[in-house]
C-alpha positions in Angstrom: 25.3 -80.9 22.3 27.8 -78.1 21.5 25.2 -76.5 19.2 22.5 -76.8 21.9 24.8 -75.1 24.4 25.8 -72.5 21.8 22.1 -71.6 21.3 21.5 -71.4 25.0 24.5 -69.2 25.4 23.3 -67.0 22.6 19.9 -66.6 24.3 21.7 -65.6 27.5 23.7 -63.0 25.6 20.5 -61.6 24.0 19.0 -61.4 27.4 21.9 -59.5 28.8 21.6 -57.0 25.9 17.8 -56.5 26.5 17.2 -54.4 29.6 13.6 -55.4 29.9 14.4 -59.2 29.8 17.3 -58.6 32.2 15.0 -57.0 34.7 12.5 -59.9 34.4 15.1 -62.6 34.9 17.3 -60.9 37.6 15.7 -57.8 38.8 12.2 -59.3 39.4 13.3 -62.2 41.6 15.7 -59.9 43.5 12.9 -57.4 44.1 10.5 -60.1 45.2 13.0 -61.6 47.6 13.8 -58.2 49.1 10.1 -57.4 49.4 8.9 -60.6 51.0 12.1 -61.0 53.0 11.7 -57.6 54.5 8.1 -58.4 55.3 8.9 -61.7 57.0 12.2 -60.9 58.7 11.9 -59.4 62.1 8.5 -60.9 62.7 8.1 -61.1 66.5 11.1 -58.8 67.2 8.9 -56.0 68.3 6.5 -56.8 71.2 2.8 -56.2 70.6 1.5 -53.3 72.7 -1.5 -54.3 74.8 -3.6 -51.5 76.2 -4.6 -52.1 79.8 -7.4 -50.1 81.5 -7.3 -50.5 85.3 -10.6 -49.2 86.7 -10.3 -51.1 89.9 -6.8 -50.2 91.3 -6.6 -53.3 93.5 -3.6 -55.6 93.9 -5.6 -58.2 91.9 -6.0 -55.8 89.0 -2.3 -55.0 89.1 -1.6 -58.7 88.8 -3.5 -58.9 85.6 -1.3 -56.1 84.1 2.0 -57.7 85.4 1.1 -61.2 84.1 0.3 -59.9 80.6 3.4 -57.7 80.6 5.5 -60.7 81.6 4.8 -62.4 78.2 7.9 -61.8 76.0 5.8 -60.9 73.0 3.6 -58.3 74.8 4.2 -55.0 76.5 1.4 -53.2 78.3 0.4 -49.6 78.2 -1.9 -48.1 80.8 -4.7 -45.9 79.3 -8.2 -44.8 80.2 -11.2 -46.7 78.8 -12.2 -43.8 76.5 -8.7 -43.6 75.1 -8.6 -47.3 74.5 -11.9 -47.2 72.6 -10.7 -44.3 70.5 -7.4 -46.0 69.6 -9.1 -49.2 68.6 -11.8 -47.5 66.6 -9.2 -45.5 64.7 -7.2 -48.6 64.0 -4.2 -47.4 66.0 -4.4 -50.3 68.4 -5.6 -53.9 68.1 -6.7 -54.9 71.6 -7.3 -53.6 75.1 -7.8 -55.4 78.3 -10.3 -53.9 80.7 -10.1 -54.6 84.5 -13.5 -53.2 85.6 -14.3 -51.5 88.9 -15.0 -54.0 91.6 -12.7 -56.7 90.1 -10.8 -57.2 93.4 -14.0 -57.8 95.3 -15.2 -60.1 92.6 -12.0 -62.2 92.9 -12.8 -62.8 96.6 -16.5 -63.4 95.9 -15.8 -65.7 92.9 -17.5 -63.7 90.2 -14.7 -61.4 88.8 -14.4 -60.8 85.1 -11.9 -59.3 82.7 -13.1 -57.6 79.5 -11.3 -57.6 76.2 -11.9 -55.0 73.5 -10.5 -55.8 70.1 -10.4 -54.6 66.5 -12.2 -57.2 64.4 -9.5 -56.9 61.8 -6.7 -57.6 64.3 -5.4 -61.2 64.1 -2.9 -60.5 67.0 -5.9 -59.9 69.3 -6.5 -63.7 69.4 -3.1 -64.2 70.9 -3.8 -61.6 73.6 -7.2 -63.2 74.3 -5.5 -66.6 74.8 -3.0 -65.1 77.3 -5.8 -63.3 79.1 -7.7 -66.6 79.4 -4.5 -68.1 80.9 -4.3 -65.3 83.4 -8.0 -65.7 84.3 -7.4 -69.5 84.8 -4.4 -68.9 87.1 -6.2 -66.3 89.2 -9.3 -68.5 89.4 -7.3 -71.4 90.6 -5.6 -69.4 93.3 -8.9 -67.8 94.3 -10.7 -71.2 94.5 -8.0 -72.5 96.9 -8.3 -69.4 99.0 -12.1 -69.7 99.1 -11.9 -73.4 100.1 -9.4 -72.7 102.9 -11.4 -69.8 104.4 -14.6 -71.8 104.3 -12.9 -74.7 106.2 -11.7 -72.6 109.1 -13.5 -70.4 111.6 -14.3 -66.9 110.3 -11.4 -64.6 110.6 -8.9 -67.3 111.3 -7.1 -66.8 107.9 -7.0 -63.9 105.5 -8.3 -64.6 101.9 -5.6 -62.4 100.4 -2.8 -64.1 102.3 -3.9 -67.6 101.2 -4.4 -66.3 97.7 -0.9 -64.9 97.6 0.7 -68.1 99.0 -1.2 -70.2 96.5 -0.4 -68.0 93.6 3.3 -68.1 94.5 3.3 -71.8 93.6 3.1 -70.8 90.0 6.6 -69.3 90.1 9.1 -69.9 88.7 7.1 -72.7 86.9 3.4 -73.6 87.2 2.6 -76.9 89.0 1.6 -78.5 85.7 3.3 -77.7 82.4 2.9 -78.9 78.8 6.0 -79.5 76.7 5.9 -79.7 72.9 8.3 -81.9 71.0 9.1 -82.0 67.3 8.6 -85.4 65.9 11.0 -86.1 63.0 11.9 -89.0 60.8 14.8 -91.3 61.8 16.8 -89.9 58.9 17.3 -86.5 60.6 20.9 -86.0 61.5 22.8 -83.6 63.8 21.3 -80.3 64.8 17.7 -80.1 63.6 16.5 -77.0 61.9 13.2 -76.0 63.4 11.7 -73.9 60.7 9.6 -70.9 61.6 6.7 -69.4 59.7 8.9 -67.2 57.6 11.0 -70.2 56.4 7.9 -72.2 55.5 6.5 -69.1 53.7 9.8 -68.6 51.8 9.5 -72.2 50.5 6.1 -71.6 49.0 6.9 -68.2 47.6 10.1 -69.4 46.0 8.2 -72.2 44.3 5.5 -69.8 43.1 8.0 -67.1 41.9 10.1 -69.6 39.9 7.1 -70.9 38.0 5.8 -67.4 37.4 9.1 -66.1 36.1 9.9 -69.1 34.0 6.8 -68.3 32.0 8.2 -64.9 31.4 11.5 -66.4 30.2 9.7 -68.8 27.8 7.9 -65.8 26.3 11.2 -65.1 24.4 10.4 -68.1 22.2 7.1 -66.5 21.2 8.8 -63.2 20.5 11.3 -64.8 18.2 8.5 -66.7 16.4 6.6 -63.4 15.9 9.7 -61.7 14.6 10.5 -64.6 12.3 13.8 -65.5 14.0 12.9 -69.1 14.6 11.9 -69.6 11.0 15.2 -68.2 9.8 17.1 -70.6 12.0 15.8 -73.5 10.0 18.1 -72.6 7.2 21.1 -73.0 9.5 22.9 -76.4 9.5 21.0 -77.5 12.5 18.1 -79.8 13.0 14.7 -78.6 14.2 15.3 -80.6 17.4 18.6 -79.0 18.1 17.1 -75.5 17.7 14.2 -76.3 20.1 16.6 -77.9 22.6 18.8 -74.8 22.5 15.8 -72.5 23.1 14.5 -74.8 26.0 18.0 -74.8 27.5 18.0 -71.0 27.4 14.7 -71.0 29.4 16.2 -73.5 31.8 19.4 -71.4 32.3 17.2 -68.4 33.1 15.2 -70.4 35.6 18.3 -71.7 37.3 19.7 -68.1 37.6 16.4 -67.0 39.2 16.5 -69.9 41.8 20.0 -69.1 42.7 19.1 -65.4 43.3 16.1 -66.3 45.4 17.9 -68.8 47.5 21.2 -66.9 47.9 19.6 -63.5 48.8 17.1 -65.2 51.1 20.0 -66.9 52.9 22.5 -64.1 53.1 20.3 -61.2 53.7 17.4 -62.7 55.7 18.9 -65.8 57.3 16.4 -68.2 55.7 17.8 -71.7 56.5 17.7 -74.1 53.6 18.3 -77.3 55.5 21.5 -79.2 56.4 21.8 -81.1 53.1 22.5 -78.9 50.1 22.4 -82.0 47.8 18.9 -82.8 48.8 17.8 -79.2 48.3 19.5 -79.1 44.9 17.8 -82.3 43.8 14.3 -81.0 44.6 14.9 -77.5 43.2 16.7 -78.8 40.1 13.9 -81.2 39.3 11.3 -78.5 39.9 13.1 -76.1 37.6 13.0 -78.7 34.9 9.3 -79.4 35.5 8.5 -75.6 35.5 10.5 -75.2 32.3 8.5 -78.0 30.7 5.2 -76.5 31.8 6.2 -73.1 30.5 7.3 -74.6 27.1 4.0 -76.5 27.0 1.9 -73.4 27.6 4.0 -71.5 25.2 3.3 -74.1 22.5 -0.5 -73.8 23.1 -0.7 -70.0 22.6 0.1 -67.9 19.5 1.3 -64.6 20.8 3.3 -63.3 23.8 0.3 -61.2 24.9 -1.7 -64.4 25.2 1.0 -66.0 27.2 1.1 -62.9 29.4 -2.6 -63.2 30.2 -2.5 -67.0 30.7 0.7 -67.4 32.7 -0.4 -65.6 35.9 -3.6 -67.7 36.0 -1.6 -71.0 35.6 1.2 -70.1 38.0 -1.1 -68.7 40.7 -3.6 -71.5 40.3 -0.9 -74.2 40.7 0.6 -72.3 43.6 -2.8 -72.3 45.4 -3.5 -75.9 44.6 0.0 -77.0 45.5 0.2 -75.5 49.0 2.5 -72.5 48.2 0.1 -70.1 49.9 -1.1 -72.2 52.8 -0.2 -75.6 54.3 -1.3 -78.7 52.4 -2.4 -80.1 55.8 -5.2 -77.6 56.2 -6.8 -78.7 52.9 -9.6 -81.3 52.7 -8.5 -84.9 51.8 -9.8 -84.3 48.3 -7.8 -81.1 47.8 -4.7 -82.8 49.3 -5.0 -85.4 46.6 -5.3 -82.7 44.0 -2.1 -81.0 45.4 -0.2 -84.3 44.8 -1.2 -84.1 41.1 0.7 -80.8 40.7 4.4 -80.1 40.3 4.1 -77.3 42.9 2.6 -79.7 45.4 5.5 -82.1 45.1 8.0 -79.3 45.3 6.4 -78.1 48.5 6.5 -81.6 49.9 10.1 -82.2 49.0 11.4 -78.8 50.2 9.4 -79.1 53.4 11.0 -82.4 54.2 14.6 -81.4 53.4 14.4 -77.8 54.8 11.8 -77.8 57.6 12.2 -81.4 58.8 16.0 -81.4 58.0 15.8 -84.7 56.2 18.4 -85.8 53.6 18.7 -87.2 50.2 16.5 -90.3 50.8 13.4 -88.1 51.5 14.1 -86.1 48.3 14.1 -89.1 46.0 10.4 -89.5 45.6 9.6 -85.8 45.0 12.5 -85.5 42.7 11.4 -88.5 40.7 7.8 -87.3 40.4 9.0 -83.8 39.3 11.3 -85.3 36.7 8.2 -87.2 35.5 6.3 -84.0 35.2 9.3 -82.5 33.3 9.5 -85.4 30.9 5.8 -85.4 30.0 5.4 -81.6 29.7 8.6 -81.1 27.8 7.8 -84.0 25.5 4.4 -82.7 24.6 5.5 -79.0 24.5 8.5 -79.6 22.2 6.3 -81.7 19.9 3.6 -79.0 19.7 6.0 -76.0 19.4 5.6 -74.2 16.1 8.2 -72.2 14.3 5.6 -70.1 12.5 
């Protein structure tokens, strides 16, 4: 064991003396964390500007503007139709709401309409359209009540606008009917539940992907030593072949652990990414995944002859497993067949395990199965990879 640790430590020292390797092990995960953390942090902090074109000028048209502007994630900006069309066509705006001339009269007649112009490349436009549909439903409900009341009484007995205003006031401060969403969690959840947002779920997938990708790079050092003849010269040392291989694998494992620590620590301290309430459960899943990733990297390293071949193959393997395992999109959106495929990959089980302990705030019990499966992946891949690894 001392010789294995000594070899692993020697690999670490060699890495520290090699600027290129040091950048790959430490600089790359740090840069990736900063890049994607900056991209995801602050999402939703700045409200989306919604262009509003009021061609009617009625109180009803003003209500459309005020209801959209009341949404916390939106702020309205009044412009002319020509300006709205120009901004959207130039890509400077994503969506515009048009209140056409005659809208107020249309509300009282029952045939009013609101137009929405959008950039086909703007995903945020769909959120605006959803809000506009809600505004139209609210105004339609109030107008329907006002129409029914005015039809029931003698002409001129009540004013449509007055009944509309009184009916619409019932929506404040809360509408008559509301829908409340609740998070359903397992009975194991304890204390304050961590409700993960999109950035947290994305950070789980990217961390799993990056660790696998960078572990392949660390394993490439074994191929470099084989090309240089260093591995062959180690055979004359008073160490068994198994000890040498174990030391090299341990070196790859140490590099992977360092990368995980960087990704998790920087994500937590700089971008506030929550990693659940149970550090032990997180460590179990991440530790088992690092072992599985190391085993897979060693296996692929054993199958190729040069570092250039590994450099061409590793992005395909790591990205392919990331896609199949749900690192880039939720497993739930995949077809039943592809969900089964995801559960045949180490990335898929890492996503399942970390989603349970981070997003659902579950504990050690929920981490046991993913950890066991990942350790199984590690045992099989390391066993085959070590057996196939060549010194020449």
